[in-house]
C-alpha positions as CSV (number, residue, x, y, z in Angstrom):
1,X,-38.0,-26.2,-52.7
2,X,-39.3,-24.8,-49.2
3,X,-36.0,-23.6,-48.0
4,X,-34.7,-22.3,-51.6
5,X,-37.7,-19.6,-51.6
6,X,-37.2,-18.9,-48.2
7,X,-33.5,-18.0,-49.3
8,X,-34.6,-16.4,-52.0
9,X,-36.8,-14.1,-50.1
10,X,-34.6,-13.6,-47.9
11,X,-32.3,-12.2,-50.6
12,X,-34.8,-10.2,-51.6
13,X,-35.7,-9.0,-48.9
14,X,-32.0,-7.7,-48.2
15,X,-31.6,-6.0,-51.5
16,X,-35.1,-3.9,-50.8
17,X,-33.4,-3.0,-47.6
18,X,-29.9,-1.9,-49.6
19,X,-31.3,-0.1,-52.4
20,X,-33.8,2.0,-49.7
21,X,-30.6,3.3,-48.2
22,X,-29.2,4.5,-51.4
23,X,-28.5,8.4,-50.9
24,X,-31.0,10.2,-53.6
25,X,-29.9,12.3,-56.1
26,X,-30.6,16.3,-54.8
27,X,-31.1,19.9,-56.6
28,X,-29.5,23.3,-55.7
29,X,-31.8,26.0,-56.8
30,X,-30.3,29.4,-56.9
31,X,-31.2,33.1,-58.0
32,X,-28.7,36.3,-58.4
33,X,-30.0,39.5,-57.7
34,X,-27.8,43.2,-58.0
35,X,-26.5,42.5,-61.5
36,X,-27.7,46.2,-62.5
37,X,-25.0,46.9,-59.6
38,X,-22.1,46.1,-61.3
39,X,-20.2,48.2,-63.6
40,X,-18.1,47.2,-66.6
41,X,-14.5,48.5,-66.3
42,X,-13.2,50.6,-69.3
43,X,-12.5,49.1,-71.9
44,X,-9.3,49.7,-73.9
45,X,-9.8,50.6,-77.4
46,X,-7.3,50.1,-80.1
47,X,-5.2,52.6,-82.0
48,X,-7.2,54.9,-84.3
49,X,-10.3,53.0,-83.2
50,X,-13.4,54.9,-84.3
51,X,-16.5,54.8,-81.5
52,X,-20.6,53.9,-83.0
53,X,-22.6,57.0,-83.5
54,X,-24.5,55.9,-80.3
55,X,-21.3,56.0,-78.0
56,X,-20.8,59.5,-78.6
57,X,-22.6,62.6,-77.1
58,X,-25.2,64.3,-79.3
59,X,-26.7,66.6,-77.0
60,X,-30.1,65.2,-77.2
61,X,-30.0,61.9,-75.9
62,X,-28.0,61.1,-72.6
63,X,-25.2,58.0,-73.2
64,X,-26.6,55.0,-70.9
65,X,-24.2,53.8,-68.3
66,X,-22.8,50.3,-69.6
67,X,-24.6,47.7,-67.0
68,X,-23.9,43.8,-66.4
69,X,-26.0,41.1,-68.4
70,X,-26.5,38.8,-65.5
71,X,-27.9,36.2,-68.3
72,X,-24.0,36.7,-69.9
73,X,-21.6,38.4,-68.0
74,X,-21.5,36.7,-64.8
75,X,-20.1,33.1,-64.2
76,X,-21.4,30.6,-61.7
77,X,-19.2,27.5,-60.5
78,X,-20.1,25.4,-57.9
79,X,-17.7,23.0,-56.0
80,X,-18.0,20.3,-53.2
81,X,-18.1,16.5,-53.2
82,X,-17.9,14.5,-56.5
83,X,-17.5,17.4,-58.5
84,X,-13.7,16.8,-59.7
85,X,-11.6,19.3,-61.6
86,X,-12.4,18.5,-65.3
87,X,-9.5,18.0,-67.5
88,X,-12.0,17.5,-70.7
89,X,-13.0,20.8,-72.9
90,X,-14.4,23.8,-71.1
91,X,-17.1,25.1,-73.6
92,X,-18.0,28.8,-73.9
93,X,-20.5,30.5,-76.8
94,X,-20.6,33.5,-78.1
95,X,-23.7,35.2,-79.0
96,X,-25.0,38.6,-79.5
97,X,-21.3,39.6,-79.1
98,X,-21.1,38.3,-75.5
99,X,-19.4,35.3,-73.9
100,X,-21.9,32.8,-71.9
101,X,-20.8,32.4,-69.3
102,X,-19.0,36.0,-69.0
103,X,-16.1,34.2,-66.6
104,X,-14.9,30.7,-67.1
105,X,-12.5,28.7,-64.8
106,X,-10.4,26.4,-65.9
107,X,-7.7,24.5,-64.9
108,X,-4.0,25.6,-66.0
109,X,-3.6,23.5,-69.8
110,X,-7.5,22.9,-69.5
111,X,-8.7,23.2,-73.6
112,X,-10.7,26.4,-74.1
113,X,-13.4,25.4,-76.7
114,X,-14.9,28.8,-78.3
115,X,-18.0,28.6,-80.2
116,X,-19.2,31.2,-82.3
117,X,-23.0,31.5,-83.0
118,X,-22.9,34.8,-84.5
119,X,-23.8,36.0,-87.8
120,X,-20.5,37.8,-87.8
121,X,-16.7,36.4,-87.2
122,X,-14.7,37.6,-84.3
123,X,-10.8,38.3,-84.4
124,X,-10.0,37.3,-81.3
125,X,-6.7,37.1,-79.2
126,X,-6.3,36.8,-75.1
127,X,-3.9,39.3,-72.6
128,X,-3.4,38.8,-69.3
129,X,-5.3,41.2,-66.9
130,X,-3.3,44.4,-66.9
131,X,-0.8,43.7,-69.5
132,X,-0.9,44.7,-73.1
133,X,1.3,41.5,-74.8
134,X,-0.5,38.6,-76.4
135,X,-0.4,35.6,-74.9
136,X,-2.9,33.7,-77.6
137,X,-2.5,35.6,-81.2
138,X,-5.6,37.0,-82.6
139,X,-6.7,34.3,-85.1
140,X,-10.7,35.1,-87.1
141,X,-13.6,32.7,-85.6
142,X,-15.9,32.5,-88.6
143,X,-19.4,32.5,-87.9
144,X,-20.4,28.8,-87.1
145,X,-16.9,28.2,-86.2
146,X,-15.2,26.9,-83.0
147,X,-11.5,28.0,-81.7
148,X,-10.0,26.1,-79.1
149,X,-7.4,27.8,-76.8
150,X,-5.3,26.9,-73.6
151,X,-3.5,28.7,-70.9
152,X,-0.9,26.6,-69.9
153,X,-0.1,29.5,-66.4
154,X,-2.7,30.1,-63.4
155,X,-3.7,34.1,-63.6
156,X,-6.6,35.9,-64.7
157,X,-6.7,36.5,-69.0
158,X,-9.1,38.8,-70.8
159,X,-10.4,37.2,-74.2
160,X,-10.9,40.5,-76.9
161,X,-11.8,40.6,-80.6
162,X,-9.7,43.2,-82.9
163,X,-12.7,43.8,-84.8
164,X,-14.8,45.2,-81.9
165,X,-13.6,46.7,-78.3
166,X,-17.0,46.2,-77.0
167,X,-16.1,42.3,-76.9
168,X,-15.1,41.3,-73.7
169,X,-15.0,38.5,-71.2
170,X,-12.6,36.3,-69.0
171,X,-11.0,32.9,-68.1
172,X,-9.6,32.1,-64.5
173,X,-7.0,29.5,-65.0
174,X,-6.5,27.6,-61.6
175,X,-8.5,25.9,-59.1
176,X,-11.6,25.4,-58.2
177,X,-13.4,24.6,-61.7
178,X,-15.6,22.8,-60.3
179,X,-19.1,22.8,-62.3
180,X,-20.6,25.7,-64.4
181,X,-24.1,27.0,-64.5
182,X,-25.8,29.2,-66.5
183,X,-28.3,31.4,-64.9
184,X,-31.5,32.4,-67.2
185,X,-32.3,35.9,-67.8
186,X,-34.1,36.2,-64.1
187,X,-30.9,35.3,-62.9
188,X,-32.2,31.7,-61.9
189,X,-29.8,28.3,-62.3
190,X,-29.5,25.3,-60.9
191,X,-27.6,22.2,-60.3
192,X,-29.3,18.2,-60.3
193,X,-27.8,15.4,-59.0
194,X,-26.1,16.0,-56.5
195,X,-25.3,13.9,-53.1
196,X,-25.4,15.1,-49.3
197,X,-22.6,17.6,-48.5
198,X,-21.3,21.5,-48.3
199,X,-21.2,23.1,-51.6
200,X,-19.8,26.6,-52.3
201,X,-21.6,28.7,-54.9
202,X,-18.9,31.4,-56.3
203,X,-20.2,34.1,-58.6
204,X,-17.2,35.9,-61.3
205,X,-17.7,39.2,-63.0
206,X,-14.7,40.3,-64.8
207,X,-12.7,37.5,-63.5
208,X,-12.9,38.4,-60.0
209,X,-15.3,36.6,-57.4
210,X,-18.4,38.9,-56.7
211,X,-20.0,36.7,-53.8
212,X,-19.3,33.1,-52.4
213,X,-21.6,31.4,-50.5
214,X,-21.9,28.0,-48.9
215,X,-25.1,25.6,-49.6
216,X,-26.0,22.7,-47.6
217,X,-27.5,20.1,-49.4
218,X,-29.2,17.9,-46.1
219,X,-31.6,14.9,-47.9
220,X,-33.6,17.7,-49.7
221,X,-33.1,20.1,-52.5
222,X,-31.2,23.2,-51.2
223,X,-31.7,27.2,-51.8
224,X,-29.5,29.9,-52.4
225,X,-30.2,33.5,-52.8
226,X,-26.8,35.5,-53.8
227,X,-27.1,39.3,-54.2
228,X,-24.5,40.9,-55.7
229,X,-22.5,44.0,-54.9
230,X,-20.5,47.0,-56.6
231,X,-17.3,45.8,-55.5
232,X,-15.1,42.2,-55.5
233,X,-15.8,40.1,-52.4
234,X,-13.2,40.3,-49.8
235,X,-10.7,37.8,-50.8
236,X,-11.4,37.7,-54.5
237,X,-8.9,36.2,-57.2
238,X,-6.8,38.3,-58.5
239,X,-4.1,36.4,-60.2
């Protein structure tokens, strides 16, 4: 009996020691600044398009310069240890005539699952950047409805609305899908449950990389602060 108790106690001690060596799940937290320096590229209006009254000079109120919205127009992607390329549907939510995230990164052939959370329908189609030919045909997505599409070839695509030319978001089909981190209105974002290692945070705007930063997770929470500029980052993805 005494020997059995000693063996049991020894086993419990070894188990406790093993558990003590398990690496804890860690967090990465970051902030984005400088989004107001990003200027949207000129949109392409359809034929016979009539702009809204607030988009036409009236001689009284100056036209506001369009600026990026940190919560909707930016895409933040995290890659690193244990973050695999996903083949599951990647979600995009349409709110207030904008996509969240504004740029989504998918592996070619991955399904893009679009949810229309607006009270109006969106007649969505897609073109390759710099091209006019539609690679995804137009189809109306009613309020509270969903549409799933795929981009088989690598490249950068612009998702548009045939009814609303101001609606634009981007899809980057290629390597580096990683984990999508959604910043809030203050530019704060977070990733939880990480292990030790070096992680890369990429910030996309209009399908281009605007910032790349490496974050070191070493036994404690990591912090990153990213300041965006007006031009794409060196070596930005221009596929």
